[in-house]
Structures are given as C-alpha cells and as structure tokens.
C-alpha positions in Angstrom: 54.5 86.2 78.9 56.8 89.0 77.8 57.1 90.1 81.5 58.4 86.7 82.6 61.0 86.7 79.8 62.1 90.3 80.7 62.4 89.4 84.4 64.4 86.3 83.6 66.9 88.3 81.5 67.2 90.9 84.2 67.8 88.3 86.9 70.3 86.5 84.6 72.3 89.8 84.2 72.2 90.4 88.0 73.4 86.8 88.7 76.2 87.1 86.2 77.4 90.3 87.8 77.2 88.8 91.3 79.1 85.6 90.5 81.7 87.0 88.1 84.3 87.8 90.8 84.0 84.2 92.1 84.5 82.8 88.6 87.5 85.0 88.1 89.0 84.0 91.4 88.5 80.3 90.6 90.1 80.9 87.1 93.1 82.6 88.6 93.4 80.0 91.4 93.5 77.1 88.9 95.7 78.9 86.4 98.8 79.4 88.6 99.0 76.0 90.3 97.1 77.0 93.5 98.5 80.6 93.7 95.7 82.9 92.7 97.7 86.2 93.2 101.2 85.0 92.2 104.0 84.9 94.7 103.0 86.6 97.9 104.9 86.9 101.2 103.4 84.8 103.9 104.0 87.3 106.7 102.3 90.2 104.9 104.9 92.8 105.7 105.6 93.8 102.1 105.8 97.6 101.5 102.6 99.1 100.2 101.6 102.6 99.3 98.2 102.1 100.9 99.7 100.9 104.2 102.2 103.8 104.3 99.4 106.3 103.6 97.2 104.7 106.3 100.1 104.9 108.8 100.7 108.5 107.9 97.1 109.4 108.4 97.0 107.6 111.8 100.1 109.4 113.0 98.7 112.7 111.8 95.4 112.2 113.6 97.2 111.1 116.8 99.4 114.1 116.7 96.4 116.4 116.3 94.6 114.7 119.1 97.6 114.9 121.4 97.9 118.7 120.9 94.3 119.3 122.1 
C-alpha cells in the first residue's frame, strides 16, 4: 500500500509542474481585464534585444556564406 501512496504523490508533483504554467497564464489573463501580458503592440514590430541579436547573427552568417 505504501507503493501506491508514493506513486500517487510523485504523479501529483509531476501534474502540478505540468499544469502550473497554464494556471499562471489563466491568472494573468483574468487579472488584467483580458490582457495577460499588459499592453502589447498588435503589429509585433517593437524593438527587442533578441530580435536584434538574431538579425545580426543572420547577417553575419549570410556574409560568411557569400564570401565562400
């Protein structure tokens, strides 16, 4: 009987970890009147360090491939 209880607790921990992001998203979505991430731009062209870095990497790789 101890094995079943131990398995139940492990599965409960795994299920909690799996559904925690969904619960957080629902919490944020209902908290800000239907805007889970605050004010965002609808066109998605806002400046971003990640986008700038990715563009720099793409241009670097393209310049290296063009030289060969």
